C-alpha positions in Angstrom: -187.5 -28.2 -177.2 -184.6 -30.4 -178.3 -185.0 -32.3 -181.5 -184.3 -36.1 -181.4 -182.0 -36.4 -184.4 -182.4 -40.3 -184.6 -186.2 -39.9 -184.5 -185.9 -37.4 -187.4 -183.7 -39.8 -189.3 -186.2 -42.7 -188.6 -189.1 -40.6 -189.7 -187.2 -39.6 -192.9 -186.2 -43.2 -193.6 -189.8 -44.4 -193.2 -191.1 -41.7 -195.6 -188.2 -42.1 -198.1 -188.7 -45.9 -198.1 -192.3 -45.4 -199.3 -191.6 -42.3 -201.5 -188.0 -41.8 -202.5 -188.7 -38.5 -204.2 -190.3 -36.9 -201.0 -189.3 -33.2 -200.6 -187.5 -31.9 -197.6 -190.9 -30.1 -196.6 -192.5 -33.6 -196.6 -189.6 -35.1 -194.6 -190.0 -32.2 -192.0 -193.8 -32.8 -191.8 -193.2 -36.6 -191.4 -190.8 -35.9 -188.6 -193.2 -33.4 -187.0 -190.8 -30.5 -187.2 -190.5 -27.4 -189.4 -188.4 -27.3 -192.6 -186.2 -24.7 -190.8 -185.5 -27.1 -188.0 -184.8 -29.9 -190.4 -182.5 -27.6 -192.3 -180.5 -26.8 -189.1 -179.8 -30.5 -188.6 -179.4 -31.4 -192.3 -178.2 -28.6 -194.7 -180.0 -30.3 -197.6 -181.0 -33.6 -199.1 -177.4 -34.8 -199.6 -176.7 -34.1 -195.9 -179.8 -36.0 -194.9 -179.1 -38.9 -197.2 -175.5 -39.1 -195.9 -176.9 -39.2 -192.3 -179.3 -41.9 -193.4 -176.3 -43.8 -194.9 -174.5 -43.6 -191.5 -177.6 -44.9 -189.8 -177.8 -47.7 -192.3 -174.3 -48.7 -191.8 -174.7 -48.7 -188.0 -177.7 -50.8 -188.2 -176.0 -53.3 -190.6 -173.0 -53.6 -188.4 -175.2 -54.1 -185.2 -177.2 -56.8 -187.2 -173.9 -58.5 -188.2 -172.7 -58.5 -184.6 -176.0 -59.8 -183.3 -176.2 -62.5 -185.9 -172.8 -64.1 -184.9 -171.9 -64.9 -188.5 -168.9 -67.0 -187.4 -170.9 -69.3 -185.2 -172.3 -72.6 -186.3 -173.4 -73.8 -189.7 -173.2 -71.0 -192.3 -176.8 -71.5 -193.5 -178.0 -70.9 -189.9 -175.8 -67.8 -189.7 -177.4 -66.5 -192.9 -180.8 -67.1 -191.4 -179.9 -65.2 -188.2 -178.3 -62.4 -190.2 -181.4 -61.8 -192.4 -183.7 -61.9 -189.3 -181.4 -59.3 -187.7 -181.3 -57.1 -190.9 -185.1 -57.3 -191.5 -185.9 -54.2 -189.4 -183.5 -52.1 -191.4 -184.6 -53.6 -194.8 -186.7 -50.5 -195.7 -183.8 -48.1 -195.1 -181.4 -50.4 -197.0 -183.9 -50.4 -200.0 -183.8 -46.7 -200.0 -180.1 -46.5 -199.7 -179.6 -49.2 -202.3 -181.2 -46.9 -205.0 -179.8 -43.6 -203.9 -177.5 -42.7 -206.8 -175.7 -39.9 -204.9 -174.1 -42.5 -202.6 -172.3 -44.1 -205.6 -171.2 -41.2 -207.7 -167.7 -39.7 -207.7 -166.4 -40.6 -204.2 -165.0 -44.0 -203.1 -167.3 -46.4 -201.3 -168.0 -45.4 -197.7 -165.6 -47.4 -195.5 -168.6 -48.6 -193.5 -170.1 -50.4 -196.5 -166.6 -51.8 -197.3 -166.5 -53.3 -193.8 -170.0 -54.8 -194.1 -169.2 -56.1 -197.6 -166.1 -57.8 -196.3 -168.0 -59.5 -193.4 -170.7 -60.7 -195.7 -168.3 -62.0 -198.3 -166.4 -63.8 -195.6 -169.6 -65.4 -194.4 -170.4 -66.7 -197.9 -166.8 -67.8 -198.4 -167.0 -69.8 -195.2 -170.1 -71.5 -196.5 -168.2 -72.4 -199.6 -165.1 -73.7 -197.8 -167.2 -76.0 -195.5 -169.1 -77.4 -198.5 -172.5 -75.9 -197.6 -172.6 -73.4 -200.6 -172.0 -73.8 -204.3 -168.6 -72.7 -205.4 -169.6 -71.5 -208.8 -171.3 -68.4 -207.3 -168.7 -65.9 -206.0 -169.0 -64.7 -202.4 -169.2 -61.2 -203.8 -172.2 -62.2 -205.9 -174.0 -63.8 -203.0 -173.4 -60.6 -201.1 -175.0 -58.5 -203.8 -177.8 -61.0 -204.1 -178.5 -60.6 -200.3 -178.6 -56.8 -200.7 -180.9 -57.1 -203.6 -183.3 -59.5 -201.9 -183.5 -57.3 -198.8 -184.3 -54.3 -201.0 -186.8 -56.2 -203.0 -188.4 -57.7 -200.0 -188.7 -54.3 -198.3 -190.4 -52.9 -201.4 -192.8 -55.7 -201.6 -193.8 -55.4 -197.9 -194.2 -51.6 -198.4 -196.5 -52.2 -201.5 -198.5 -54.8 -199.6 -197.5 -57.7 -201.9 -195.7 -59.6 -199.2 -196.6 -60.0 -195.5 -193.9 -58.6 -193.2 -194.0 -61.8 -191.1 -193.0 -63.8 -194.3 -190.1 -61.6 -195.3 -187.2 -63.3 -193.6 -188.4 -66.7 -194.6 -188.8 -65.7 -198.3 -185.3 -64.0 -198.5 -183.5 -66.8 -196.8 -185.3 -69.5 -198.7 -184.7 -68.0 -202.1 -181.1 -67.0 -201.3 -180.1 -70.4 -199.8 -182.2 -72.4 -202.2 -180.0 -71.0 -205.0 -176.7 -71.0 -202.9 -176.8 -74.4 -201.3 -174.7 -77.1 -202.8 -176.6 -80.1 -204.1 -175.2 -83.5 -203.8 
């Protein structure tokens, strides 16, 4: 029987989002496969995390494309973006804290592309007068990542209803980013 690699990754992401220290045995059980099968697809935790990173990048880029960040008012583009990113928030929360992704090597080119697109979105909001100019676009990008990760953890812990996540992230981010007259 062929193993669906994407399903294994999604199972791993779901488990690691709840328990970042889960073992490879636990990941295999969550995916419904043996540890040996998991190891054939991912030589170890580092390979698994790198594959999850690639999935996270693909999901972020797809969300950015679907959100059409260059269309319409910037605040509305941010709302669309958060709504599109919400399904990947748990995976992003796990990746956000995975130290091995940030040690030694340069940043993955995929994250650099995503950062550039997000930074441009916030820069556009500043240039058209919607967003405060005393907060850099890079800072607003990092704030978005942090809010997505925190929101995902709050949903996982049962402290926030999943249906409220997009609203809460957008309102806090834009409430602090909007220029006041």
